[in-house]
C-alpha positions in Angstrom: 42.2 -2.3 92.5 42.9 -1.0 89.0 43.9 2.5 88.0 43.0 3.8 84.5 45.3 5.7 82.2 43.9 7.2 79.0 45.9 6.6 75.9 46.3 9.1 73.2 43.7 7.3 71.0 41.1 7.7 73.7 41.1 4.1 74.8 41.8 3.0 78.4 44.4 0.7 79.9 44.6 -0.5 83.5 47.4 -1.0 86.0 47.2 -2.7 89.4 47.4 -0.8 92.7 47.6 -2.1 96.2 44.2 -0.9 97.4 41.5 -3.4 97.9 38.0 -3.3 96.5 36.1 -4.7 99.5 32.4 -4.5 99.3 30.4 -2.3 101.6 27.5 -4.2 102.9 26.5 -1.7 105.6 23.1 -0.2 106.0 19.8 -1.6 107.0 17.8 -4.0 104.9 14.9 -2.4 103.2 13.1 -2.3 99.9 13.8 1.4 99.6 17.5 1.1 100.1 17.9 -1.2 97.1 15.4 0.2 94.7 17.7 1.4 92.0 15.5 4.2 90.7 14.7 5.7 94.0 17.5 5.6 96.6 16.8 7.5 99.8 18.8 9.6 102.1 19.2 7.1 104.8 20.3 4.4 102.4 23.9 3.7 101.5 24.1 4.6 97.9 27.4 2.9 97.7 25.8 -0.5 98.2 26.8 -3.0 95.6 24.2 -4.8 93.5 25.0 -8.1 95.2 24.4 -6.4 98.6 21.1 -5.0 97.4 20.0 -8.4 96.4 21.0 -9.8 99.7 19.1 -7.1 101.6 16.0 -7.8 99.5 16.2 -11.6 100.1 16.7 -11.1 103.9 13.7 -8.7 104.1 11.5 -10.9 101.9 11.0 -8.2 99.4 10.7 -9.4 95.8 12.2 -7.5 92.9 12.4 -7.4 89.1 15.0 -6.3 86.6 14.9 -5.5 82.8 17.1 -6.3 79.8 17.5 -4.0 76.8 19.6 -4.0 73.7 21.4 -1.1 72.0 19.4 0.4 69.1 20.8 0.8 65.6 20.2 4.5 65.1 20.8 7.7 67.0 17.0 8.5 67.2 16.5 5.0 68.5 19.0 5.8 71.3 17.1 8.9 72.2 13.9 6.9 72.4 15.5 4.1 74.5 16.8 6.6 77.1 13.2 7.9 77.4 12.1 4.4 77.9 14.6 4.0 80.7 13.1 7.0 82.4 9.5 5.5 82.0 10.4 2.0 83.0 12.7 3.1 85.7 9.7 4.7 87.5 8.4 1.2 88.3 11.4 0.4 90.5 13.6 -2.2 88.8 16.5 -3.3 91.0 18.7 -3.1 87.9 18.7 -3.1 84.1 21.2 -4.8 81.8 22.4 -3.9 78.4 23.5 -6.5 75.8 26.8 -6.5 74.0 26.5 -6.5 70.2 29.9 -7.2 68.6 28.7 -6.0 65.2 27.7 -2.6 66.6 31.1 -1.5 67.9 29.9 -2.1 71.4 32.9 -0.6 73.3 33.1 2.6 71.4 31.8 6.1 72.2 29.1 5.9 69.5 25.7 6.8 70.9 24.4 3.4 69.9 27.2 1.4 71.5 26.5 -0.9 74.4 29.1 1.0 76.5 27.4 4.4 76.0 23.9 3.1 76.5 24.9 1.5 79.8 26.8 4.6 80.8 23.9 6.8 80.1 21.6 4.6 82.1 23.9 4.8 85.1 24.9 8.5 84.9 21.9 10.2 83.5 18.9 8.0 84.4 20.2 6.9 87.8 19.7 3.2 87.1 21.8 0.4 88.4 23.1 -1.2 85.3 24.9 -4.4 84.1 27.0 -4.3 81.0 27.2 -7.5 79.0 30.7 -8.3 77.8 31.5 -11.2 75.5 35.0 -12.6 75.1 34.5 -14.3 71.7 36.9 -13.0 69.0 38.6 -10.5 71.4 42.1 -10.2 72.7 42.9 -10.0 76.4 44.2 -6.5 75.9 41.0 -5.3 74.2 38.8 -6.8 76.9 41.0 -5.2 79.6 40.6 -1.9 77.9 36.8 -2.3 77.8 36.7 -3.1 81.5 38.9 -0.1 82.4 36.7 2.2 80.3 33.5 0.7 81.9 35.0 1.4 85.4 35.9 5.0 84.4 32.3 5.6 83.2 30.9 4.5 86.6 29.8 1.0 85.5 30.1 -1.5 88.4 28.5 -4.7 87.1 29.5 -7.0 84.3 27.7 -10.0 82.7 30.5 -12.2 81.6 29.6 -14.3 78.5 31.5 -16.3 75.9 29.4 -14.9 73.0 28.5 -16.5 69.7 31.2 -17.4 67.1 31.4 -15.2 64.0 31.0 -18.3 61.7 29.2 -21.5 62.1 31.9 -23.1 64.3 33.8 -22.0 67.3 37.4 -21.1 66.8 39.8 -20.4 69.6 41.2 -16.8 69.8 45.0 -16.8 70.2 45.8 -14.7 73.2 42.1 -14.4 74.1 39.5 -16.4 76.0 37.6 -19.4 75.1 34.9 -19.6 77.8 33.0 -17.3 80.1 34.9 -18.7 83.0 38.1 -17.3 81.5 36.6 -13.9 81.4 35.4 -14.2 85.0 38.9 -15.1 86.2 40.4 -12.3 84.2 38.1 -9.7 85.7 38.9 -10.9 89.2 42.6 -11.0 88.4 42.9 -7.6 86.8 40.2 -5.7 88.7 40.0 -7.5 92.0 36.6 -7.1 93.6 35.6 -3.8 91.9 32.9 -5.4 89.6 30.0 -7.5 90.6 29.9 -10.3 88.0 26.9 -12.0 86.6 27.0 -15.2 84.5 24.4 -17.0 82.4 22.6 -20.2 83.4 20.7 -22.6 81.1 17.6 -24.3 82.7 17.7 -27.0 80.0 21.4 -27.0 79.6 23.6 -25.1 77.1 22.9 -26.4 73.6 26.6 -27.1 73.1 27.1 -28.8 76.4 28.0 -32.5 76.5 25.2 -33.0 79.0 22.8 -31.2 81.4 24.9 -32.4 84.4 28.1 -31.2 82.7 26.6 -27.8 82.1 25.7 -27.5 85.7 29.3 -28.3 86.7 30.5 -25.5 84.3 28.1 -23.1 86.0 29.5 -24.0 89.4 33.0 -23.5 88.1 32.0 -19.9 86.9 30.5 -19.1 90.3 33.6 -20.6 92.1 35.8 -18.4 89.9 34.2 -15.2 91.2 30.7 -14.8 89.8 28.2 -13.2 92.2 24.9 -14.2 90.7 23.2 -16.0 87.8 20.6 -14.9 85.2 19.1 -17.7 83.2 18.2 -18.2 79.6 14.4 -17.9 78.9 12.1 -20.9 79.4 8.4 -21.5 79.1 7.4 -23.7 82.1 7.9 -22.8 85.8 8.9 -26.4 86.7 11.8 -26.2 84.2 13.4 -23.4 86.2 12.5 -24.8 89.6 14.1 -28.1 88.8 17.2 -26.3 87.5 17.3 -24.2 90.7 17.1 -27.3 92.9 19.8 -29.0 90.8 22.1 -26.0 91.2 21.6 -25.9 95.0 22.3 -29.7 95.2 25.8 -29.3 93.8 26.6 -26.3 96.0 25.7 -23.2 93.9 24.4 -20.9 96.6 24.4 -17.4 94.9 21.2 -15.8 93.7 19.8 -17.3 90.5 17.3 -15.2 88.6 14.9 -16.6 86.1 14.9 -15.0 82.7 11.2 -14.2 81.7 10.2 -13.6 78.1 6.6 -12.4 77.7 5.6 -13.5 74.2 4.8 -10.3 72.2 4.6 -11.5 68.6 4.8 -14.6 66.5 7.9 -13.6 64.5 9.8 -12.3 67.5 9.1 -15.6 69.3 10.4 -17.6 66.3 13.5 -15.5 66.1 14.3 -15.7 69.8 13.7 -19.4 69.9 16.0 -19.8 66.9 18.8 -17.8 68.6 18.5 -19.6 71.9 18.0 -23.1 70.3 14.9 -23.8 72.5 11.7 -25.6 71.7 8.4 -24.1 72.3 6.1 -26.4 74.3 3.2 -27.9 72.4 0.6 -26.3 74.7 1.9 -22.9 73.6 2.2 -23.5 69.9 -1.4 -24.9 69.8 -2.6 -21.5 71.1 -0.5 -19.2 69.0 -0.5 -20.9 65.6 -4.2 -20.1 64.9 -3.7 -16.4 66.0 -0.2 -15.9 64.6 -1.3 -13.0 62.4 -3.1 -11.2 65.2 -0.4 -9.3 67.2 -2.8 -8.0 69.8 -4.2 -11.5 70.5 -0.7 -13.0 70.8 0.5 -10.2 73.1 -2.5 -10.7 75.4 -1.9 -14.4 75.5 1.8 -13.8 76.1 1.0 -11.5 79.1 -1.3 -14.0 80.7 1.1 -16.9 80.1 4.0 -14.9 81.7 1.8 -13.8 84.6 0.7 -17.4 85.3 4.3 -18.7 85.1 5.7 -15.9 87.3 3.1 -16.5 90.0 4.1 -20.2 90.2 7.8 -19.1 90.5 7.1 -16.5 93.2 4.7 -18.8 95.1 7.4 -21.4 95.3 9.2 -19.3 97.9 12.5 -20.0 96.1 12.5 -17.1 93.6 13.2 -13.6 95.1 13.4 -11.8 91.8 12.4 -11.9 88.1 14.5 -10.8 85.1 12.5 -9.7 82.0 13.7 -9.8 78.4 11.9 -6.7 77.1 13.0 -6.6 73.5 13.1 -2.8 74.1 9.3 -2.8 74.4 7.5 -1.7 77.5 3.7 -2.5 77.3 3.8 -6.3 77.8 6.4 -6.3 80.5 4.8 -3.4 82.5 1.4 -5.1 82.3 2.9 -8.4 83.6 4.6 -6.6 86.5 1.4 -4.7 87.3 -0.6 -7.9 87.5 2.0 -9.4 89.7 2.0 -6.4 92.0 5.7 -5.7 91.4 5.3 -2.5 89.4 5.3 0.2 92.1 5.6 3.9 91.1 6.9 5.4 94.3 6.0 9.2 94.3 8.8 9.9 96.8 12.0 11.3 95.5 15.4 10.7 97.2 16.2 14.4 96.6 14.5 17.2 94.7 16.5 16.4 91.6 17.4 13.4 89.5 20.1 11.2 91.2 23.0 9.7 89.2 24.1 6.1 90.0 27.7 6.8 89.3 29.7 5.6 92.3 31.7 8.8 92.7 28.5 10.8 93.1 27.2 8.6 95.9 27.7 11.4 98.5 26.3 14.2 96.3 23.3 15.9 97.9 23.6 19.6 96.9 23.0 21.2 93.4 22.3 24.6 92.1 18.6 25.1 91.3 19.2 26.4 87.8 19.5 22.9 86.2 16.3 21.7 87.8 14.8 21.0 84.4 18.1 20.0 82.8 19.5 17.4 85.2 21.3 15.4 82.4 23.0 18.6 81.3 24.2 19.3 84.8 25.5 15.8 85.3 27.4 16.0 82.0 28.9 19.4 82.9 30.1 18.2 86.3 31.2 14.7 85.2 35.0 15.5 85.7 34.7 16.8 89.2 36.8 14.8 91.7 34.4 15.6 94.6 30.8 16.4 94.9 29.1 18.7 97.4 27.9 17.0 100.5 26.1 18.7 103.3 26.5 22.2 101.9 27.4 23.8 98.5 30.1 26.2 100.0 31.3 29.4 98.4 33.2 28.3 95.3 34.6 31.1 93.2 35.5 28.5 90.5 33.0 25.7 90.2 34.8 24.5 87.1 31.7 23.4 85.2 32.6 21.5 82.1 31.4 22.7 78.7 28.8 21.1 76.5 31.3 20.9 73.6 28.9 18.7 71.8 25.5 20.1 72.2 24.0 17.2 70.3 24.8 14.6 72.9 22.1 12.1 72.2 20.7 12.0 75.8 20.2 15.8 75.7 18.4 15.8 72.3 14.7 16.5 72.1 12.6 13.3 71.5 10.4 15.3 69.2 10.9 15.5 65.4 11.4 18.8 63.6 7.8 18.6 62.3 6.5 18.1 65.8 8.5 21.0 67.1 7.2 23.2 64.4 3.7 22.3 65.2 4.3 23.1 68.9 6.5 26.2 68.5 5.1 27.6 65.3 5.7 27.1 61.7 5.9 30.9 61.4 6.4 33.4 64.2 4.7 36.7 63.6 6.0 38.7 66.6 7.3 38.4 70.2 3.7 37.5 71.3 4.0 34.3 69.2 6.8 33.2 71.5 4.7 34.2 74.6 2.0 31.9 73.3 4.3 29.0 73.2 5.4 29.4 76.8 1.8 30.0 77.9 0.5 26.9 76.2 3.3 24.8 77.7 2.3 26.0 81.2 -1.4 25.5 80.7 -1.2 22.3 78.6 -3.8 23.8 76.3 -3.6 23.6 72.5 -2.0 26.5 70.7 -3.8 28.6 68.0 -3.0 25.8 65.5 -4.6 23.1 67.7 -1.4 21.5 68.9 -0.3 21.0 72.6 3.1 22.3 73.5 4.7 19.4 75.3 8.3 20.7 75.6 10.5 23.8 75.5 14.1 24.0 74.2 15.6 23.4 77.6 13.0 21.1 79.0 11.8 18.0 77.1 9.5 16.9 79.8 6.0 17.9 81.0 5.7 20.2 84.0 6.8 18.9 87.4 3.8 18.2 89.7 4.8 21.1 92.1 4.8 23.5 89.2 1.1 22.9 88.8 0.7 24.6 92.2 1.8 27.8 90.4 0.0 27.3 87.1 -2.5 30.2 87.3 0.2 32.7 88.2 2.6 31.3 85.7 0.0 31.5 82.9 -0.7 35.2 83.7 2.9 36.4 83.7 3.9 34.4 80.6 1.1 35.9 78.6 2.7 39.3 79.3 6.2 38.4 78.3 7.7 37.0 81.5 8.9 33.8 80.0 9.4 31.4 82.9 11.9 28.5 82.6 12.1 27.4 86.3 10.0 28.0 89.4 9.1 26.5 92.8 6.5 27.4 95.4 7.3 28.3 99.0 6.9 25.4 101.4 6.9 25.6 105.2 7.2 22.2 106.9 5.3 19.8 104.6 5.8 16.1 105.4 8.5 14.5 103.4 6.0 11.9 102.2 3.9 14.6 100.5 3.2 13.3 97.0 3.9 16.6 95.3 6.6 18.4 97.2 8.0 15.6 99.4 11.4 14.0 99.2 13.7 12.0 101.3 12.9 9.4 103.9 9.6 9.2 105.8 9.2 11.1 109.0 10.8 14.3 107.9 9.7 17.8 106.9 10.7 19.8 103.8 11.0 23.5 103.3 11.4 25.7 100.2 11.8 29.4 99.4 9.7 30.6 96.4 11.9 30.8 93.3 11.2 32.2 89.8 13.5 32.3 86.8 12.6 33.8 83.5 13.5 35.7 80.3 12.0 39.2 79.9 12.6 42.4 77.9 15.0 45.2 78.9 12.0 47.5 79.4 10.5 45.1 81.9 13.9 44.7 83.7 14.2 48.5 84.0 10.9 48.6 85.8 11.7 45.5 87.8 14.9 47.0 89.2 12.9 50.0 90.5 10.3 47.8 92.1 12.9 45.5 93.7 14.3 48.3 95.8 11.3 48.2 98.1 11.5 44.4 98.5 15.1 44.2 99.7 16.4 42.3 101.6 13.5 40.0 101.4 14.0 39.3 97.7 17.3 38.4 96.2 17.8 38.9 92.5 20.3 38.1 89.8 19.9 39.6 86.3 22.2 39.0 83.3 22.1 39.4 79.5 23.8 38.2 76.4 26.0 41.3 76.4 27.6 40.6 79.8 25.5 42.9 82.0 25.4 41.4 85.5 23.1 42.8 88.2 22.6 41.2 91.6 22.0 42.0 95.3 23.4 38.6 96.5 25.6 39.4 99.5 29.2 38.7 98.6 28.1 36.3 95.9 27.2 33.8 98.6 24.9 30.8 97.7 21.4 30.9 99.0 19.7 27.7 100.2 16.3 27.4 98.6 15.4 23.9 99.5 16.1 22.0 102.7 14.8 19.1 104.8 14.8 18.0 108.4 14.8 14.2 109.1 15.0 12.1 112.2 18.5 11.5 113.5 20.4 13.5 111.0 21.6 17.0 110.2 19.6 19.4 108.1 19.9 18.4 104.4 20.2 21.3 102.0 20.0 19.9 98.5 19.2 23.0 96.4 20.8 26.4 96.3 20.7 29.6 94.2 24.4 30.2 93.7 25.4 33.4 91.9 28.7 32.0 90.6 27.0 28.9 89.2 24.3 31.1 87.6 27.0 32.7 85.5 28.0 29.2 84.3 24.4 28.3 83.7 24.1 31.2 81.3 27.5 31.0 79.7 29.3 28.1 78.1 32.3 28.1 75.8 32.5 26.3 72.5 36.1 26.4 71.2 35.1 25.0 67.8 33.0 28.1 67.2 34.3 31.6 66.5 31.4 33.2 68.4 33.1 33.0 71.8 30.6 32.9 74.6 27.3 31.2 73.8 24.6 31.9 76.4 21.7 29.9 77.6 19.9 31.9 74.9 21.7 29.4 72.5 18.8 27.0 73.3 16.6 29.8 71.9 18.7 30.7 69.0 21.5 28.5 67.6 20.4 25.1 68.6 16.8 24.3 69.2 14.3 26.9 68.2 15.8 29.2 65.6 17.4 26.4 63.6 13.8 25.3 62.7 13.6 28.3 60.4 15.6 29.5 57.4 18.4 32.0 57.8 17.2 35.6 57.9 13.6 34.5 57.9 11.2 36.7 60.0 10.7 33.8 62.4 14.4 33.4 63.0 14.9 37.1 63.4 12.3 37.3 66.1 14.2 34.6 68.1 17.4 36.5 67.4 15.9 39.7 68.7 14.8 38.0 72.0 18.3 36.5 72.4 19.9 39.9 71.9 17.5 42.1 73.9 16.0 40.0 76.7 17.5 39.4 80.2 17.7 36.2 82.2 16.4 36.8 85.7 16.1 34.8 88.9 14.3 35.9 92.0 14.2 34.3 95.5 11.7 35.2 98.2 13.6 34.6 101.5 10.5 34.8 103.7 9.3 31.3 103.1 6.7 31.2 106.0 4.8 34.1 104.4 2.8 34.2 101.3 4.9 34.2 98.1 5.6 37.8 97.3 7.2 37.2 93.8 3.9 37.5 92.0 3.3 40.9 93.7 6.8 41.9 92.5 5.9 41.1 88.9 2.5 42.8 89.3 4.2 45.9 90.6 6.6 45.9 87.6 3.7 45.8 85.2 1.8 48.5 87.1 4.8 50.8 86.9 5.2 50.1 83.2 1.5 50.8 82.6 1.4 54.0 84.7 4.7 55.7 84.0 6.7 54.3 81.0 8.4 57.6 80.5 10.0 57.5 84.0 11.9 54.4 83.1 14.4 55.9 80.7 16.9 57.0 83.3 19.7 54.5 82.6 18.9 52.1 85.4 20.4 49.2 83.5 23.8 50.8 83.3 24.3 50.2 87.0 
């Protein structure tokens, strides 16, 4: 194995250790256990990609995978990550990210191959392969890239020679000349840590001396340590099937995946054919030449041509999986997969929150509920943990959450433009009720007073979760009155784990939840709320904080409170979500050393970063947001009696009833407790 040491310049170097990197091939064979976007509790999340392929082949389950390339701009990176989430829902076994030498691919730039692949693994939960070319790179630089990839949680490499910078190939002194050299180097320096993929060419590499010679080169790469092969694109099924038979005949036994390119446009086809040095069959050119200016017609033809070819491949019984060159587009590939019956959106969740594919988080099964709508933020803030909670959260007095030192991490940015946010959140705010309207319209999915639907909030860039819709009527009512909800869940008492709305984990289990509500509200409301809560103790636990450091809770000894759990055949109770008072303080506080403001609260999403920055300094709209930041409290409530009807709505009703009946009785200094 290889240990990583970070240099002063931020790069990574490796050093050998004596530990081995033997693969773990345990666990039963099933489609669920190897579906990259939806691992399940009874699956071994440490399974390697090659083991997942083996399990799928043994069980007869077919799969697909997707290729993407790094975008050129930061906004393109944000959009690509959103595409990962959408296309990941269909259940690809893995995705792969190409290596673009001109785009500083090994850097920390948001558009680099390394960062895009790392984001897919860590924040989207997708098994990912990072392409790596050895052309024009020193051995030391390649070793540094590999060490960095390992540190980031990447486990799979596609080893390629790459294209020369000029017209002709020139050997790199102290570097590598062929992909086989890179494969050997990976195995020499990193033992068995990485699963290695290499490229195959169904018609032979254009620079090979012969088709037969190229097959021998491919066998040499596999013998040197490659685990599987993905081929260059082709246009006829028999081209690949002949290639596959020829590979088997010379002793290549590893999985060989066909590279599928759904034709999506005339110019993109010409460009790709030029780069790959392939010829388009006459039967295809005859069809597309007359319609070359009709993108929709070409795309429809490309979809059907790809479907027909893929069916021939799958029906042969020799092809267990298909690899799609997406060109960072989704419509054509998703339609091909749907027609093939391979696109399956499994409503089941492995856990109630988004799972990371980083190997060190493989045992993680407990998180605080506060980050339910900000899973990428939580993963970032805990990325430096050495161990992750498994079985129970425990009572940690120092969770050591990392800080969002760079709030503008591209995978945390809103996908919406400034103009779109202004349309949703208001080009001008008149009063606090203008803010209430934004929250209410987000909950109800109804257009605001300007006719625009509110599709996101500063801390949640996604639509409402399906289970939140179970609470929609009550949420609408309280938001209209200034209880601005940012997180909630209904009480659940023994629903099947296969329930399409609240279910999670493997089949055959039952899931449970305590009702939970988290919101911003005014100091006047909180004063009344504290009076009301006295008659609901100990049934209701509360935690109330504000920007000035006031901290009110009835949590016993600051102990965590399990709010979600599940019971499954043959295993202990699983407790994946807790309301932890200590973590709540980290949720609302984060430190930015580059600022002179000291603590910046969760209200920062309201003020400094997302909402207030849309308006000019000292403008009325900005001052309204500032007032809310300075005067509102962040509250969470837990109803511990989950078998009974949720009482939290009655708590809020009682609060408003007290406010409406006796506002003068509330000025007794309750908030100074």
